N, C-alpha and C positions, 0 to 999 in steps of 0.2 A: 686244390684239383685243379681248379681253374685256369691257373699258370701253366700247366702240365705240356700242353701241345707246342705253346710257345718254347719251353724247354727242348723240346724235341727240335725244333725249326732250327733253333741261333743259340740257345743253352744264355740266353738272356735272364737270371735269374733275379738281376737287380730291378728289370722293367717286369716281370713276373710279380714279385712284390707289392710294386706302386699299381701294376692293373688290381690285384687282387685288392687293394685297397681303395681304389677308387670307382671299382665294381659294389664293395661293400657300401661305399657311402652314397652312389645313384640308387640304389636298392632304399637305402631309409630314404632319403630324398623322396622317391618315390610314394613310401607310404604315408610319409609327412605328408604330400602331395592327396593324395587318396583320402586322406583325415580330414584337410580342409575341403573338399569336393564334397563328400558326403554332407559337411555340416552346411553346404549351399543349396543341397537339393530342396528343400523346404521354401526357396526363397528365389527369383529370376537370378539365375548366372551371369557371369558379368564378362566369362572368359570359357573356353572348352580345351581341354589340354588332353590330348591321348599320347601314352606311352606303350609303345611295344614292351613289354618286361621282358622278353626271352631275347632283346638285344642286349641283353646286361648278361644273360645265362647264359648264350651261346658262342660261344667259344672261336666258332669258324665262322661266324659272323664277319664280312672284310672289314667293316668299321672298328671292330674291334682292336686290329691288328695294324690301324695305321700311325697312331701316335698318342703320346699320355696329353698333348694338347687338347684333343678333342676331349675327352674326358676332362680336362678341369674347364673350357668354354660350357660343353654341357652342364653340365654340375652346376655353373654358376648361374646359368639362363635358369634352369630350373628351379634353384632356389631365390631368385628373384621375382621369380612369379609369385612367390607366396604370401610376401607383404601388401602385392598388388591386390591379389584376391581378396585378401581381408578387410584391406581396406575399402574395396570396390563395394564390399557385401557392409561395411558398416555405415558407409554414404547412404546405401540403398535404405537401409534400417532406417536411418536417421531419418531419413525424407519419409518414410512409411508410417514411420509411430504418429503421428497427425492424425493421419487416416486413420490409422487402427484406432484409435481413440475416439476419432468421431465418431464412426460406424457401432461400436460397442454402447457408448453413453450418448446418441444423438435423442433416441427414443425417451431418455430421461429426463432429458432439461426442455424448459419450455421458455414461449414468450409471455411474460406476465404483465396485463392491461388493464388500466383503470379506466372504467367506461365513464361518461357521464352522462346520466340517466335521462333528461332533457333532450338529446341528442341522437344518444346512442353512437357517438363515435370516439375514440381512445383520446382520454384525455393526457394520457401517461403511459409510458411502455417501458421494461426492464426486462429479464430475465429470471428463472429460477429450476430449481432442482428437486429431482423426488430424494427424500432422505430417508424413508422406512416405506413398510409395506402398507401401513396404514393410511399413506397418501397425503402426508405432509410432506410440505415444498417451500424450499428455503428461501429467501430473497432478501435484498434491502429495505432498511425502513422508510428510505427516502423514494423508494417505488412506489411504497403504498401509503404513504404520506396523506398523501389527498383525501384518501377514503376513511384514515384513523380522525382526520379534522371534522371533515362532512361525509358523514355515513347516510346521511340523507338526501345526496346531491352525487355520490357516485359510489358504485359498484365493481367490485375485481372478476377480472375472468382471466383462465388461461386457455393458451394457444398449441396443440404440438404440431410436431416440426411436419405432418401431411394436414394441418389446418384445419383441426378435430377443435372445437373451443369447448370451455366447458364452465363454470361456477365456482370461486373461492370463496371460505369462508377465513377473513382472517382470524387466528390462534391466540398468536401470544408474539413480542419484542423486546429487542435490545436497542432502544434510541441511542446509548452512548456509543454502543461500537456499532449501530447503523445496521441492525438484522432484525428480521420478522419471519415469522414461519405462518405458512398460511397451510390450508388441506382443502382436497376437491378430488373427486373421481374419475380419476384419469384413465384407470383401466390398465393400468403401465405396471406391471409387477418386478420391475429388477429397478432397484433406486440404486445411488449413487454412493459407494461405500467411503467414509469420512476416513480420512487417514491423519498424519501428523503435519506439523510446519518445520521440523527440524532436519533441515537440508542443510545440503554444504555449496557455498556459494559460488555461483555457474550452471549448477543444474538448472538443466533444462525442464521449463513447466509449460502447460499448455491451456489456454484461457478459451471457454467455448462461451458463448453468449448470440445474444441479435442485436448485433450495429445497426442503427438508426434504422431499424424496421426494414432493412433489406434482408433478413434471413437468419437462419445458424450460420455459425461460423467457429473456425476454431484459429488461435492466435497462437503462437510458439513465443516464447520468450526465455528471459533468465531472472533464476531465484537469485536475489542480492540481500538476502537475509531481513532482518528487521530493522526499522529505522531507527537510527542514533537519537539519543535525546529530543523524545517524543511521551507526550503523556499519553499515548495512546500506544500498543502496540499495533502496529502495520507492514506487512509485505514490502519491499522496495520490488517490482516487478517490471524489468525492463523487456516492455512489449508494449504492444499498441492497441489500448482500451478506448472502447468509443462509445458515446450514449446510446443507451438500447442495449448494454453488456451488463452493468449494475444487477448483483443478485447472483449471475452465472457462476459454476466452478471452476477451478484452475486447479489441473489434475498432473499428479508426479507419472512418472514411467508407468506404474502399475495401475492406473488409471482411478487413483484415489484423490480426495480434495485434498488439498493441502490447504488453500485459501476461496475467499469468495471476492469475488469482482466488486470494487467499490469504487475506485476514481481514478482520476489521471490528471497530469499537470503537462501530458503534450508530449511532444517529441519523445515517444518511447521511455516516459517517465508515468507509469501508473504502481496503484498500489493495492493490494488486500489485505479482507479481515482474516486474521489467525483460524482455523479453523477450530479450534478448542474455545473460541466462545462461542461459535453454532451449537458444539457438543451442549454446552453447559447449559446452553437455550434451549436445547432438543431433549435435554435430561429433566429439567424443570417441567416442562410439557407432558411427557409422559408419565412424570410423578403425579401431576393433579390434574387427571383426563376427565372428571365429572365437573371441573371449574375453571369457566370463561373469565380472564381477568376484567376488570374497568381499563382498559386504555391507558384513559388520560391519567388516570390514576397512577397506572404503571409508571407513564414516562414524567412523571412528576415524582414519583418516589425515587425512580433512580437518576434521575438529574440530581434532585437535591443529594442524595446520598454521596452521589459523585463529585459536588462542588465542597460539601461540607468534607469530603475526606481530604480534596486539593488544596483546599484553601488551608484546612487544619496544618497540614504537610508545609505549606508555606510559612505559615506563620512560627511555627516551631525549630524550622532550621536555621542555622547561620548565612546570614547575606554577608554579599562583597558589597563594597563600597567604591563609588568612582568618584572623580575629581572634576566640578565644571565651575571655571573663574574661581570665585572664592570657594565656594560650597561644596560640601561632603556630603553623595546621595547615593541610595541603592543603586547598584549595580545588577549585573547579573544575577537575581535572587534565587534561580534554579536552572539547572543546564538544560530547560527544557524552553527558556527565555532566546531569543535573538534579540539584539539588540544593534541598532546604526545609527548613526550618526554624522554630523556635515557642520560646517560654520560658512558664512558669507566673507568674501576675500574682498570687497570690493573698496578699496583704500578712500573711497571718494565717498561714501555712505557716512550718514549722520550717524549713525548708530550701529553698532557690531552686535551680530547674532550667533549664536550656535545651539544646535539643539541636536538631543539625542529620544532613541525612539525605541521601548522593548516591546514586544509582546508576547504569548503565548502563539503558536501556531495552530496548534489542535480547537476543532470546532465541534459542534455537535451540532446536526442538522434536527434541524425542529421542524421547518415548512417553507417552500421557495421564498427566499432572500429574507429568513428568518433563523439564523446560526446562534447558538448560545455557549455557555463554559467557557469563555476565553477572559486572558486577565491580561491588562497593558499599563505601562504608564508612560509619558511623556516630559521632557524637561526644555525651556526654551529658556537660555539665557541671554539678558542683554544688557551691553554698556552703553552708556551716552559719549558720543566723541566731540561735538560742538551743538550740540542742542540744549538750548535752557531747560530748566525745572520742570516747567511750566509743558513746555512741548514735547519732553520726556514722558512724563507723566501722560499724556493724552494719547499717545498712541502707546506706549505701554498699556495703559486700561482698557484699549482695544483687546489685545492679546488674550487679556481675562476673560472677556465677554464674548471671546468664541464659541460659537455651540460647539459640543461634542457628540460625536457619532458612535455609537456602541456596537449597535447592528442597525439593519432595514425593516424592524418590524413595526406592522400595519396598526391603525388604531383600531383595529379587532381583536386586534392579541396581546397588547399593553395598554397600561395606559399613560397616561400624561406623567410627566416628571412632578415630584413633587419637592423642593429645595428648603433647605436651610441655611443661610450664611450667618457670617459671624467674624467677626474681629478676634485673634489669637494672638500669642505669645510664646514662642518655644525659641530654643538655639539662641536666646540674649535678643531677638528680634521679631516685628511686627510683621503678621502675614492677615491678609483677608481670604478666608477659607469658605467654600461652599461644599456641602452634600447631599446628593439629590437623586433621590433612588423613583423608578416608577414599576408596577408589579405587571405580574403576566396575569393576564385573564383568565385563561382555561389552569393556570396551576399557580395558584394565590400564594401559596408561600416562597416562590420565587419572585426574586427582583435584577432588573439590571443598575447598578449604581454607577455614580460617577464623582469623583472628589477633585476641585481644584483648588489649588493652596498659589497666592501669587505673594511676594514679598513687598511690602507698603513702607518700609522705615530708612530707603535708602533714596536719595535725589538723583543719583546717575548709573546704578545699579538695578535691574530687576530679573527676578525669575519667576515662571509659570510651570507650577508642579501640576499633570494633571493625571488622576489614577483610576481605572477604570474595571470592574467587571460585570460577565453579565451569569444570568442564571445561578445568584447566589441568593439565601436568605441575610436580612438585615443586619443581622448578630455578626455573622462571618464577614461582611462587609465591614462592619464597625472595627471587628478584630485586626484586620488586614492594614485598614486606615492608620489603627494606632498605632502598629507596627513601622510602618511606612512613615509617619510624623517621628517619630524617634529613631530614624536615621537619615535624617536630615540636618547638618550642621553645617555653622559658618567658621570657615578657618580665616584665623586673623592674619 
């Protein structure tokens, strides 16, 4: 019917049919545009499009009679507006999402402070967040560690966004995963919901915390999955975590916690503790409401259990071997170990030297400058080129006596090393071997151990092997040493 007046004017039935098609298409485009427009009413609009619908229904309008070209151009222009509008809306919502999460969760996120009693000043700060209606607040163990070790010297408090402060009680800890749960009367009723850590790589996530004592802030970043070849599950977060944000939550689009801020390597390489470990810790707290654990006993038990499991797995597994000079030695004994090596290439040197260093990167924080839980081993291979036997032995023997540094624990935290030195024979060669251990003062079932082994039966070849383990029992360390020695062989 829309084409009838045109038929009367010129009888152009073909053009009438085309006009009907274009008119119908434009009407459909209009309805689509109205749908997009209605969806944009809830946010700021990036464009305003006004269409007089009568233009397409009134066949007497002069524009309708001009040409088919007009309809083609106008339809193309209208449809081109749709992706521009949706894109603009998505860009706006992306930028606005961090603001919405901050506004909805900022009252449930706190600065956690360790206060030195003598001065009343802050000795350490971090972040924390409310996780239930009973006033439990999650943070990192390393944030509150000074209080754990010296409760007579420090106290804990929280500070809200508006500056209100109050005392905190330390309820429980997970030292292996660097978590702690405190409790305080903050007056807040809305806790932050705990979600899950199973996201797709590339998902945008949002970290909140108090960087450098500058106030609560939000950092947008990217979820990059769990770290591969790691002793502990850790989320790789491409975002700029800074000191003071430790213990704060990282949220997904729905405002649920997917991880807890824990550490950074700089350059937007940061790490989060997966939220499932916090769920486990909170579940234990809720089930033991009347029992307050002895925190030092908890630390010792958690470390002992973790290290026993870790070392026993190493002892029972199949080890790869590597060659160094005429020796066959343990290579990367587990996928979590990183190995590096190099050699001296000075042709004028009197002695050749090649070395290899393998270590587990994962360390457990106990106190400032005191980490534990690692295993490492090094090889130093020497071959005389122009030295006499005496001169070579003097230089070589100095390498065996080099001190081994396991960690930076202080004399208040560990005893002095006790060593046993002996000469042994294995793989058809003679070796000098020392086994040293030092006990943790606060956790007496745990030790740092070092093993040094040096070849002494050759006049022009030397090999020094050092094996270290921290936070282990003596029996576990001895089992690891025996397995290690069994994999040292001389290749004729």
